[in-house]
gemmi code that builds the backbone of each chain (N, CA, C; Angstrom):
import gemmi

chains = {
    "A": [
        ("ASP", (33.742, 42.485, -52.547), (34.975, 43.052, -51.656), (34.578, 42.403, -50.314)),
        ("GLN", (35.154, 41.007, -49.880), (34.717, 40.797, -48.428), (35.623, 41.209, -47.661)),
        ("GLN", (34.910, 41.934, -46.736), (35.762, 42.903, -45.835), (35.862, 41.825, -44.442)),
        ("VAL", (35.181, 40.655, -44.281), (35.356, 39.884, -43.030), (35.332, 38.549, -43.506)),
        ("LYS", (36.368, 37.714, -43.626), (36.677, 36.696, -43.890), (36.957, 35.647, -43.051)),
        ("GLN", (36.266, 34.238, -43.374), (36.621, 33.276, -42.470), (37.068, 31.883, -43.309)),
        ("ASN", (38.241, 31.612, -43.428), (39.054, 31.240, -44.532), (38.767, 29.774, -44.432)),
        ("SER", (38.626, 29.151, -43.224), (38.193, 27.735, -43.107), (36.756, 27.479, -43.182)),
        ("PRO", (36.414, 26.782, -44.400), (34.759, 26.340, -44.277), (34.159, 25.363, -43.093)),
        ("SER", (35.172, 24.532, -42.747), (34.931, 23.460, -41.884), (36.051, 23.419, -41.046)),
        ("LEU", (35.467, 22.436, -39.840), (36.685, 22.193, -38.682), (35.973, 21.129, -37.902)),
        ("SER", (36.943, 20.032, -37.759), (36.573, 19.059, -36.776), (37.526, 18.717, -35.663)),
        ("VAL", (36.908, 18.652, -34.471), (37.533, 18.510, -33.449), (37.136, 17.385, -32.531)),
        ("GLN", (38.114, 16.735, -31.719), (37.322, 15.525, -30.861), (36.781, 16.277, -29.554)),
        ("GLU", (35.862, 15.914, -29.085), (35.359, 16.235, -27.755), (36.047, 16.413, -26.733)),
        ("GLY", (36.103, 17.300, -26.283), (36.993, 17.876, -24.969), (38.331, 18.746, -25.479)),
        ("ARG", (38.626, 18.514, -26.613), (39.935, 19.397, -26.898), (39.453, 20.852, -27.362)),
        ("ILE", (40.461, 21.533, -27.691), (40.166, 22.930, -28.059), (39.712, 23.102, -29.396)),
        ("SER", (38.480, 24.028, -29.812), (38.278, 24.380, -30.869), (38.777, 25.886, -31.252)),
        ("ILE", (39.714, 26.264, -32.451), (39.997, 27.526, -32.893), (39.050, 27.875, -34.111)),
        ("LEU", (38.317, 28.964, -34.106), (37.849, 29.409, -35.134), (38.524, 30.701, -35.411)),
        ("ASN", (38.699, 31.093, -36.892), (39.292, 32.215, -37.073), (38.819, 33.241, -37.958)),
        ("CYS", (38.891, 34.210, -37.886), (38.227, 35.543, -38.664), (39.161, 36.711, -39.081)),
        ("ASP", (39.250, 37.085, -40.059), (40.396, 38.185, -40.871), (39.384, 39.102, -41.289)),
        ("TYR", (39.763, 40.458, -41.029), (39.152, 41.649, -41.673), (39.645, 42.608, -42.263)),
        ("THR", (39.576, 43.184, -43.109), (40.251, 44.150, -44.079), (40.036, 45.618, -43.731)),
        ("ASN", (38.892, 46.186, -43.075), (38.874, 47.425, -42.803), (39.183, 47.854, -41.380)),
        ("SER", (40.145, 48.758, -41.292), (40.645, 49.202, -39.815), (39.626, 50.030, -39.342)),
        ("MET", (38.761, 50.508, -39.846), (37.772, 51.004, -38.910), (36.949, 50.237, -37.944)),
        ("PHE", (36.496, 49.096, -38.430), (35.800, 48.368, -37.433), (36.252, 48.229, -35.897)),
        ("ASP", (35.153, 48.350, -35.150), (35.616, 48.460, -33.843), (34.799, 47.837, -32.831)),
        ("TYR", (34.181, 46.931, -33.492), (33.256, 46.010, -32.705), (32.743, 44.615, -33.350)),
        ("PHE", (33.195, 43.423, -32.825), (33.158, 42.365, -33.313), (32.255, 41.437, -32.202)),
        ("LEU", (31.588, 40.489, -33.124), (30.755, 39.631, -32.363), (30.997, 38.298, -33.304)),
        ("TRP", (30.639, 37.165, -32.520), (30.560, 35.602, -32.873), (28.866, 35.244, -32.578)),
        ("TYR", (28.714, 34.647, -33.891), (27.141, 34.010, -33.775), (27.141, 32.548, -34.313)),
        ("LYS", (26.338, 31.783, -33.265), (26.413, 30.467, -33.676), (25.002, 29.931, -34.278)),
        ("LYS", (25.156, 29.129, -35.369), (23.646, 28.978, -36.075), (23.598, 27.366, -36.114)),
        ("TYR", (22.445, 26.657, -35.721), (22.197, 25.374, -35.912), (21.369, 25.259, -37.124)),
        ("PRO", (21.165, 24.263, -37.845), (20.268, 24.012, -38.936), (18.887, 24.467, -38.750)),
        ("ALA", (18.458, 24.984, -39.440), (17.024, 25.203, -39.500), (16.662, 26.516, -38.649)),
        ("GLU", (17.425, 26.949, -37.894), (17.403, 28.087, -36.842), (18.084, 29.213, -37.447)),
        ("GLY", (17.635, 30.283, -36.786), (18.559, 31.498, -36.995), (19.540, 31.714, -36.165)),
        ("PRO", (20.698, 32.301, -36.443), (22.010, 32.642, -35.756), (21.445, 33.149, -34.264)),
        ("THR", (22.315, 32.729, -33.150), (22.197, 33.493, -31.804), (23.704, 33.630, -31.584)),
        ("PHE", (23.565, 35.029, -30.699), (24.648, 35.858, -30.173), (25.225, 34.638, -29.383)),
        ("LEU", (26.891, 34.694, -29.479), (27.510, 34.081, -28.570), (28.385, 34.948, -27.650)),
        ("ILE", (29.234, 35.661, -28.209), (30.102, 36.361, -27.469), (30.633, 37.650, -28.319)),
        ("SER", (30.909, 38.923, -27.640), (31.510, 39.997, -28.498), (32.904, 40.626, -27.754)),
        ("ILE", (33.334, 41.431, -28.785), (34.716, 42.192, -28.100), (34.671, 43.628, -28.606)),
        ("SER", (35.179, 44.565, -28.079), (35.286, 45.913, -28.650), (36.855, 45.803, -28.894)),
        ("SER", (37.226, 46.952, -29.682), (38.609, 47.086, -30.199), (39.438, 47.703, -29.171)),
        ("ILE", (38.926, 48.227, -28.117), (39.716, 48.590, -27.000), (40.523, 47.465, -25.911)),
        ("LYS", (39.708, 46.237, -26.247), (40.134, 44.892, -25.527), (40.908, 44.147, -26.520)),
        ("ASP", (41.706, 43.303, -25.928), (42.091, 42.055, -26.757), (41.612, 40.768, -26.193)),
        ("LYS", (41.156, 40.673, -25.556), (40.268, 39.448, -24.842), (39.101, 39.313, -24.240)),
        ("ASN", (37.979, 38.394, -24.393), (36.966, 38.745, -23.839), (36.478, 37.128, -23.350)),
        ("GLU", (36.269, 36.876, -22.380), (35.751, 35.512, -21.874), (34.331, 35.190, -21.368)),
        ("ASP", (33.743, 34.007, -21.753), (32.557, 33.753, -21.002), (32.402, 32.422, -21.286)),
        ("GLY", (32.669, 31.690, -20.005), (32.840, 30.332, -19.626), (33.589, 29.723, -20.497)),
        ("ARG", (33.065, 28.782, -21.506), (33.849, 27.969, -22.219), (34.436, 28.900, -23.768)),
        ("PHE", (33.898, 29.923, -23.506), (34.213, 30.567, -24.858), (35.001, 31.891, -24.690)),
        ("THR", (36.236, 31.911, -25.500), (37.003, 33.425, -25.321), (37.272, 33.811, -26.664)),
        ("VAL", (37.361, 35.080, -26.662), (37.533, 35.817, -28.022), (38.656, 36.639, -28.257)),
        ("PHE", (39.813, 36.432, -28.796), (40.826, 37.236, -28.841), (40.833, 38.316, -30.132)),
        ("LEU", (41.371, 39.291, -29.707), (41.451, 40.328, -31.184), (43.011, 40.581, -30.961)),
        ("ASN", (43.415, 40.668, -32.192), (44.790, 41.493, -32.647), (44.515, 42.189, -33.715)),
        ("LYS", (44.474, 43.532, -33.138), (44.440, 44.467, -34.027), (45.186, 44.998, -35.070)),
        ("SER", (46.520, 44.983, -34.876), (47.591, 44.799, -35.854), (47.653, 44.206, -36.922)),
        ("ALA", (47.037, 42.781, -36.596), (46.890, 41.827, -37.525), (45.594, 41.540, -38.375)),
        ("LYS", (44.619, 42.431, -37.847), (43.371, 42.644, -38.315), (42.868, 41.143, -38.151)),
        ("HIS", (42.629, 40.556, -36.819), (42.501, 39.191, -36.893), (41.838, 38.687, -35.498)),
        ("LEU", (40.817, 38.066, -35.599), (40.173, 37.647, -34.444), (39.973, 36.141, -34.300)),
        ("SER", (39.824, 35.576, -33.012), (39.892, 34.135, -33.108), (38.875, 34.059, -32.041)),
        ("LEU", (38.064, 32.560, -32.123), (37.019, 32.105, -31.118), (37.725, 30.876, -30.604)),
        ("HIS", (37.788, 30.734, -29.165), (38.392, 29.331, -28.593), (37.248, 28.584, -27.960)),
        ("ILE", (36.915, 27.518, -28.033), (35.987, 26.759, -27.276), (36.788, 25.988, -26.490)),
        ("VAL", (36.967, 25.838, -25.130), (37.384, 25.034, -24.396), (36.652, 24.348, -23.107)),
        ("PRO", (36.605, 22.852, -22.860), (36.379, 22.120, -23.887), (35.637, 21.832, -24.962)),
        ("SER", (35.528, 21.418, -25.769), (34.517, 21.234, -26.903), (33.567, 20.214, -26.661)),
        ("GLN", (32.627, 20.663, -26.962), (31.165, 19.480, -26.788), (30.758, 19.130, -27.729)),
        ("PRO", (29.897, 18.097, -28.099), (29.100, 17.870, -29.474), (27.908, 18.600, -29.489)),
        ("GLY", (27.464, 19.411, -28.546), (26.407, 20.418, -28.617), (26.957, 21.531, -29.501)),
        ("ASP", (28.203, 21.952, -29.416), (28.774, 22.927, -30.185), (28.952, 22.876, -31.527)),
        ("SER", (28.526, 21.951, -32.012), (28.512, 21.700, -33.655), (27.554, 22.355, -34.149)),
        ("ALA", (27.947, 23.124, -35.199), (27.269, 24.481, -35.662), (27.898, 25.035, -36.727)),
        ("VAL", (27.253, 26.020, -37.448), (28.319, 27.048, -38.056), (28.380, 28.246, -37.117)),
        ("TYR", (29.334, 28.985, -37.438), (29.884, 30.021, -36.640), (30.102, 31.130, -37.455)),
        ("PHE", (29.611, 32.241, -37.187), (29.809, 33.577, -38.135), (30.335, 34.567, -37.146)),
        ("CYS", (31.500, 35.266, -37.656), (31.778, 36.278, -37.155), (31.168, 37.509, -37.759)),
        ("ALA", (31.278, 38.693, -37.085), (30.680, 39.956, -37.557), (31.296, 41.017, -37.089)),
        ("ALA", (31.526, 42.366, -38.058), (32.136, 43.212, -37.763), (31.210, 44.729, -37.827)),
        ("SER", (31.704, 45.539, -37.006), (30.890, 46.826, -37.115), (31.880, 48.108, -36.668)),
        ("HIS", (31.633, 49.417, -37.338), (32.292, 50.342, -36.888), (31.427, 51.553, -36.410)),
        ("SER", (31.747, 52.456, -35.658), (30.594, 53.623, -35.294), (30.213, 54.111, -36.226)),
        ("GLY", (30.839, 54.389, -37.444), (30.486, 55.425, -38.290), (29.217, 54.483, -38.939)),
        ("THR", (28.872, 53.504, -38.880), (27.790, 52.543, -39.705), (26.723, 51.911, -38.765)),
        ("TYR", (27.090, 51.277, -37.699), (26.561, 50.523, -36.998), (25.883, 49.566, -37.716)),
        ("LYS", (26.309, 49.039, -38.727), (25.955, 48.025, -39.416), (26.671, 46.927, -39.658)),
        ("TYR", (26.333, 45.681, -39.491), (27.267, 44.491, -39.127), (27.524, 43.758, -40.527)),
        ("ILE", (28.892, 43.559, -40.623), (29.325, 42.549, -41.764), (29.728, 41.451, -41.302)),
        ("PHE", (29.226, 40.187, -41.931), (29.328, 39.077, -41.701), (30.415, 38.257, -42.513)),
        ("GLY", (30.871, 37.349, -41.736), (31.856, 36.657, -42.513), (31.031, 35.053, -43.035)),
        ("THR", (31.748, 34.340, -43.815), (30.940, 33.440, -44.565), (30.695, 32.183, -43.868)),
        ("GLY", (31.282, 32.238, -42.603), (30.939, 30.956, -41.542), (31.951, 30.153, -41.621)),
        ("THR", (32.037, 29.265, -40.315), (33.009, 27.984, -40.140), (31.827, 27.026, -39.760)),
        ("ARG", (32.042, 25.626, -40.365), (31.133, 24.819, -39.607), (31.829, 23.887, -38.787)),
        ("LEU", (31.514, 24.146, -37.665), (32.279, 23.088, -36.695), (31.637, 21.866, -36.483)),
        ("LYS", (32.521, 20.779, -36.528), (31.918, 19.505, -35.951), (32.537, 19.023, -34.631)),
        ("VAL", (31.997, 18.907, -33.702), (32.767, 18.207, -32.405), (32.502, 16.632, -32.490)),
        ("LEU", (33.683, 15.712, -32.483), (33.462, 14.238, -32.627), (33.338, 13.817, -30.989)),
        ("ALA", (32.145, 12.769, -30.909), (32.028, 12.401, -29.760), (33.365, 10.907, -29.432)),
    ],
    "B": [
        ("ASN", (7.953, 33.884, -24.574), (8.500, 35.074, -25.118), (8.971, 34.643, -26.880)),
        ("ALA", (8.177, 34.958, -27.576), (8.634, 34.449, -29.252), (9.646, 35.264, -29.772)),
        ("GLY", (10.218, 36.365, -29.421), (11.246, 36.825, -30.072), (10.936, 37.474, -31.259)),
        ("VAL", (11.925, 37.128, -32.623), (11.483, 37.503, -33.733), (10.952, 36.395, -34.537)),
        ("THR", (9.711, 36.615, -35.023), (8.921, 35.494, -35.659), (8.879, 35.945, -37.208)),
        ("GLN", (9.024, 34.980, -38.065), (8.993, 35.379, -39.620), (7.928, 34.331, -40.060)),
        ("THR", (7.155, 34.777, -41.173), (6.303, 33.993, -41.886), (6.798, 34.263, -43.247)),
        ("PRO", (6.395, 33.196, -44.350), (6.480, 31.774, -44.017), (7.690, 31.319, -43.813)),
        ("LYS", (7.716, 30.123, -43.582), (9.178, 29.203, -43.282), (9.798, 28.571, -44.645)),
        ("PHE", (8.858, 28.476, -45.449), (9.407, 27.775, -46.783), (8.232, 28.458, -47.957)),
        ("GLN", (8.764, 28.768, -49.241), (8.009, 29.226, -50.038), (8.591, 28.919, -51.326)),
        ("VAL", (8.078, 28.446, -52.375), (8.334, 28.399, -53.477), (7.858, 29.178, -54.667)),
        ("LEU", (8.606, 29.879, -55.431), (7.798, 30.720, -56.492), (8.251, 30.555, -57.885)),
        ("LYS", (7.537, 30.931, -58.610), (7.848, 31.049, -60.297), (8.648, 32.353, -60.451)),
        ("THR", (9.264, 32.259, -61.352), (10.153, 33.547, -61.830), (8.949, 34.531, -62.117)),
        ("GLY", (8.904, 35.959, -61.738), (8.189, 36.763, -61.898), (7.027, 36.990, -61.080)),
        ("GLN", (6.764, 36.110, -60.334), (5.796, 36.162, -59.064), (6.048, 37.152, -58.200)),
        ("SER", (5.256, 37.683, -56.936), (5.522, 38.528, -56.167), (5.196, 37.665, -54.718)),
        ("MET", (5.982, 38.615, -53.755), (5.337, 37.917, -52.429), (6.207, 39.009, -51.582)),
        ("THR", (5.297, 38.645, -50.252), (5.873, 39.376, -49.293), (6.425, 38.506, -47.846)),
        ("LEU", (7.402, 38.820, -47.408), (8.049, 38.165, -46.218), (7.440, 38.892, -45.162)),
        ("GLN", (7.092, 38.122, -43.989), (6.509, 39.004, -42.624), (7.543, 38.838, -41.687)),
        ("CYS", (7.592, 39.567, -40.808), (8.528, 39.834, -39.700), (7.971, 40.578, -38.526)),
        ("ALA", (7.806, 39.740, -37.291), (7.131, 40.642, -36.073), (8.240, 40.418, -34.996)),
        ("GLN", (8.555, 41.304, -34.235), (9.205, 41.174, -33.108), (8.406, 41.521, -31.776)),
        ("ASP", (8.627, 40.992, -30.735), (7.899, 41.259, -29.362), (8.857, 41.658, -28.280)),
        ("MET", (9.955, 42.525, -28.839), (10.846, 42.813, -27.513), (11.098, 44.151, -27.541)),
        ("ASN", (10.052, 45.096, -28.037), (10.077, 46.345, -27.996), (11.592, 46.931, -28.600)),
        ("HIS", (12.170, 46.201, -29.551), (13.018, 46.862, -30.308), (12.906, 48.002, -31.349)),
        ("ASN", (14.077, 48.925, -31.506), (13.710, 50.028, -32.435), (14.199, 49.640, -33.763)),
        ("SER", (15.053, 49.058, -33.864), (15.796, 48.493, -35.231), (15.451, 47.260, -35.595)),
        ("MET", (15.257, 47.126, -36.815), (14.805, 45.616, -37.435), (15.852, 45.750, -38.695)),
        ("TYR", (16.037, 44.482, -39.300), (16.900, 44.170, -40.327), (16.760, 42.791, -41.137)),
        ("TRP", (16.644, 43.207, -42.530), (16.480, 41.670, -43.479), (17.786, 41.503, -43.962)),
        ("TYR", (18.261, 40.209, -43.790), (19.381, 39.789, -44.506), (19.068, 38.510, -45.227)),
        ("ARG", (19.966, 38.365, -46.098), (19.852, 36.873, -46.980), (21.194, 36.111, -46.599)),
        ("GLN", (21.037, 34.836, -46.705), (22.510, 33.773, -46.708), (22.429, 33.103, -47.696)),
        ("ASP", (23.284, 33.041, -48.468), (23.934, 32.119, -49.521), (25.155, 31.634, -49.579)),
        ("PRO", (25.144, 30.442, -49.704), (26.304, 29.434, -49.521), (27.691, 30.001, -50.129)),
        ("GLY", (28.485, 30.200, -49.141), (29.991, 30.856, -49.540), (29.657, 32.307, -49.503)),
        ("MET", (28.488, 33.012, -48.733), (28.490, 33.983, -49.013), (28.284, 34.943, -47.777)),
        ("GLY", (28.175, 34.074, -46.823), (27.590, 34.514, -45.403), (26.082, 35.542, -45.279)),
        ("LEU", (25.952, 36.179, -44.259), (24.940, 36.944, -44.196), (25.044, 38.452, -44.874)),
        ("ARG", (24.004, 38.492, -45.742), (24.472, 40.172, -46.534), (23.167, 40.653, -46.042)),
        ("LEU", (23.230, 42.301, -45.604), (22.210, 43.095, -45.471), (21.528, 43.551, -46.649)),
        ("ILE", (20.363, 43.154, -46.712), (19.473, 43.691, -47.722), (18.738, 45.263, -47.391)),
        ("TYR", (18.122, 45.203, -46.484), (17.578, 46.793, -45.696), (17.484, 46.713, -44.207)),
        ("TYR", (17.476, 47.830, -43.672), (17.158, 47.743, -42.482), (16.550, 49.149, -42.191)),
        ("SER", (15.944, 49.038, -40.789), (14.997, 50.304, -40.355), (15.574, 50.384, -38.928)),
        ("ALA", (16.413, 51.777, -38.883), (16.769, 52.065, -37.502), (15.893, 52.459, -36.463)),
        ("SER", (14.669, 53.025, -37.041), (13.584, 53.249, -36.074), (11.897, 53.347, -37.058)),
        ("GLU", (11.080, 53.132, -36.352), (9.846, 52.998, -37.028), (9.729, 54.386, -37.724)),
        ("GLY", (9.488, 54.325, -39.129), (9.118, 55.366, -40.105), (10.441, 55.660, -40.717)),
        ("THR", (11.470, 54.760, -40.560), (12.762, 54.965, -41.296), (13.258, 53.492, -41.899)),
        ("THR", (13.700, 53.508, -43.452), (14.291, 52.634, -43.913), (15.439, 52.848, -44.768)),
        ("ASP", (16.276, 52.104, -44.519), (17.669, 52.363, -45.704), (18.196, 50.992, -46.311)),
        ("LYS", (18.880, 51.282, -47.368), (19.314, 50.140, -48.007), (20.791, 49.708, -47.470)),
        ("GLY", (20.512, 48.364, -47.681), (21.917, 47.771, -47.281), (22.911, 47.292, -48.288)),
        ("GLU", (23.449, 46.079, -48.133), (24.388, 45.791, -49.159), (23.996, 45.345, -50.311)),
        ("VAL", (22.785, 44.672, -50.536), (22.003, 44.006, -51.534), (20.661, 44.181, -51.737)),
        ("PRO", (20.553, 45.462, -51.864), (18.799, 46.101, -51.842), (18.206, 45.675, -53.227)),
        ("ASN", (18.774, 45.492, -54.211), (18.218, 45.603, -55.836), (17.023, 44.457, -55.505)),
        ("GLY", (15.982, 44.654, -56.414), (15.042, 43.584, -56.328), (13.887, 43.543, -55.080)),
        ("TYR", (14.267, 44.213, -54.254), (13.408, 44.184, -52.963), (13.119, 45.513, -52.283)),
        ("ASN", (12.018, 45.617, -51.884), (11.363, 46.759, -51.004), (11.021, 46.252, -49.765)),
        ("VAL", (10.960, 47.293, -48.740), (10.639, 46.934, -47.334), (9.644, 47.996, -46.937)),
        ("SER", (8.884, 47.669, -45.804), (7.798, 48.598, -45.137), (8.241, 48.337, -43.499)),
        ("ARG", (8.258, 49.134, -42.962), (8.230, 49.118, -41.396), (6.818, 49.603, -41.167)),
        ("LEU", (5.909, 48.648, -40.885), (4.421, 48.852, -40.687), (4.114, 49.382, -39.447)),
        ("ASN", (4.855, 49.132, -38.469), (4.859, 49.665, -37.202), (6.189, 49.351, -36.456)),
        ("LYS", (6.277, 49.505, -35.105), (7.432, 49.133, -34.244), (7.736, 47.940, -34.333)),
        ("ARG", (6.674, 46.992, -34.365), (6.831, 45.611, -34.269), (7.179, 44.579, -35.711)),
        ("GLU", (6.901, 45.347, -36.716), (6.626, 44.507, -37.748), (7.687, 45.362, -39.031)),
        ("PHE", (8.400, 44.516, -39.782), (9.100, 44.944, -40.778), (9.069, 43.797, -42.019)),
        ("SER", (8.313, 44.315, -43.259), (8.151, 43.217, -44.018), (9.003, 43.683, -45.205)),
        ("LEU", (9.263, 42.445, -46.085), (10.199, 42.386, -47.298), (9.487, 42.033, -48.420)),
        ("ARG", (9.513, 42.571, -49.307), (8.668, 42.275, -50.681), (9.731, 42.172, -51.833)),
        ("LEU", (9.057, 41.068, -52.259), (9.868, 40.544, -53.816), (8.697, 41.038, -54.929)),
        ("GLU", (9.019, 42.056, -55.697), (7.897, 42.453, -56.595), (7.852, 41.529, -57.741)),
        ("SER", (8.948, 41.035, -58.244), (9.210, 40.129, -59.319), (10.223, 39.282, -59.076)),
        ("ALA", (9.747, 37.995, -58.612), (11.023, 37.285, -58.276), (11.929, 36.661, -59.199)),
        ("ALA", (13.283, 36.327, -59.145), (14.250, 36.083, -59.979), (14.910, 34.726, -59.494)),
        ("PRO", (15.325, 34.014, -60.056), (16.020, 32.795, -59.585), (17.519, 33.075, -58.882)),
        ("SER", (17.966, 34.392, -58.845), (18.869, 35.001, -58.448), (18.519, 35.267, -56.777)),
        ("GLN", (17.316, 35.223, -56.160), (16.796, 35.431, -55.182), (16.490, 34.171, -54.285)),
        ("THR", (16.943, 33.121, -54.994), (16.549, 31.929, -54.272), (17.607, 32.045, -52.941)),
        ("SER", (17.123, 31.838, -51.855), (18.043, 31.997, -50.572), (17.367, 31.755, -49.218)),
        ("VAL", (17.941, 31.943, -48.283), (17.614, 31.791, -46.901), (17.345, 33.207, -46.510)),
        ("TYR", (16.205, 33.869, -45.817), (16.021, 35.043, -45.524), (16.021, 35.320, -44.037)),
        ("PHE", (16.718, 36.125, -43.238), (16.591, 36.132, -41.999), (16.126, 37.749, -41.598)),
        ("CYS", (15.132, 37.580, -40.628), (14.717, 38.885, -40.297), (15.504, 39.066, -38.956)),
        ("ALA", (16.071, 40.162, -38.267), (16.435, 40.428, -37.082), (16.198, 41.827, -36.468)),
        ("SER", (16.755, 41.975, -35.100), (15.986, 43.112, -34.496), (17.182, 43.347, -33.400)),
        ("SER", (17.280, 44.625, -33.173), (17.898, 45.305, -32.151), (17.476, 46.354, -31.309)),
        ("GLY", (17.963, 46.672, -30.102), (17.427, 47.726, -29.394), (17.437, 49.149, -30.168)),
        ("SER", (18.470, 49.269, -30.787), (18.857, 50.348, -31.327), (19.921, 50.204, -32.458)),
        ("ILE", (20.014, 51.208, -33.325), (21.306, 51.275, -33.976), (22.242, 51.883, -33.384)),
        ("GLY", (23.242, 50.911, -32.942), (24.455, 51.460, -31.669), (25.447, 50.408, -31.664)),
        ("LEU", (26.622, 51.090, -31.550), (27.908, 50.279, -31.335), (27.538, 49.317, -30.040)),
        ("GLY", (27.851, 48.108, -30.199), (27.580, 47.403, -29.177), (26.032, 46.739, -29.053)),
        ("GLU", (25.159, 47.014, -30.047), (23.913, 46.280, -29.750), (24.082, 44.821, -30.771)),
        ("LYS", (23.117, 43.947, -30.080), (23.032, 42.625, -30.556), (22.076, 42.443, -31.199)),
        ("LEU", (22.239, 41.755, -32.476), (21.306, 41.350, -32.942), (20.515, 40.123, -32.729)),
        ("PHE", (19.293, 40.162, -32.702), (18.212, 38.916, -32.322), (17.603, 38.320, -33.742)),
        ("PHE", (17.924, 37.228, -34.255), (17.501, 37.021, -35.423), (16.070, 35.877, -35.287)),
        ("GLY", (15.317, 35.876, -36.570), (14.262, 34.975, -36.510), (14.875, 33.788, -36.978)),
        ("SER", (14.005, 32.654, -37.368), (14.402, 31.102, -37.691), (14.692, 30.953, -39.299)),
        ("GLY", (14.290, 32.045, -39.917), (14.411, 32.129, -41.285), (13.401, 31.911, -42.329)),
        ("THR", (13.466, 32.178, -43.276), (12.204, 31.817, -44.525), (13.353, 31.181, -45.737)),
        ("GLN", (13.310, 29.998, -46.182), (13.985, 29.400, -47.054), (12.937, 29.584, -48.496)),
        ("LEU", (13.624, 30.355, -49.187), (12.824, 30.812, -50.543), (13.474, 30.212, -51.961)),
        ("SER", (12.514, 29.528, -52.630), (12.963, 29.049, -53.930), (12.377, 29.477, -54.999)),
        ("VAL", (13.018, 30.198, -56.167), (12.394, 30.764, -57.226), (13.001, 30.008, -58.305)),
        ("LEU", (11.840, 29.600, -59.177), (12.172, 28.411, -60.080), (12.040, 29.413, -61.693)),
    ],
}
model = gemmi.Model(1)
for chain_id, residues in chains.items():
    chain = gemmi.Chain(chain_id)
    for i, (resn, *xyz) in enumerate(residues, 1):
        res = gemmi.Residue()
        res.name, res.seqid = resn, gemmi.SeqId(i, " ")
        for name, pos in zip(("N", "CA", "C"), xyz):
            atom = gemmi.Atom()
            atom.name, atom.element = name, gemmi.Element(name[0])
            atom.pos, atom.b_iso = gemmi.Position(*pos), 0.0
            res.add_atom(atom)
        chain.add_residue(res)
    model.add_chain(chain)
structure = gemmi.Structure()
structure.add_model(model)
structure.setup_entities()
């Protein structure tokens, strides 16, 4: 049972345009969400997070939106740069366990 | 500052062989984790250690054992490797087990079991 789903395995975007990566979850107990970025042959690195008490969190070019009623979050990258090409994982956790459940990842390719 | 260091980076085993994956962190973190990454499956938690002296099972613990040797080191052992354990293994650490704690990952160990 996949509690965190990233339904788009891959996405291609032109440099300078917006990239939107989506993530859906099924467990309404989740109250903290993170996005990680992963380059080939490296470990995932933290990108941005959001608590369930917020519906938006912004950090430079990266913004995460949370829609609790739809159990959906999205990561917006504006403007997209070739260096953003990587695999992006969303992860969710809730206060009861503090263990993170990861999605399957979306491979973003930013075309120069 | 090395962060989280995993060894080895690559390993090929035959079915039935055993091996230990090593992980060390230099961030004075209390909590450590082992994940595996498989195509189409994302990252799945194998075992974690909330603090020195404690270990707990994650989502996919079967076929693995762990040892929290000290605050810095957390090892993962495959006693009798199986082809289903072919995967990329990541060690991670965090300040503690708590909401809002970020995970810091090592660069991974690519394991093939023939």
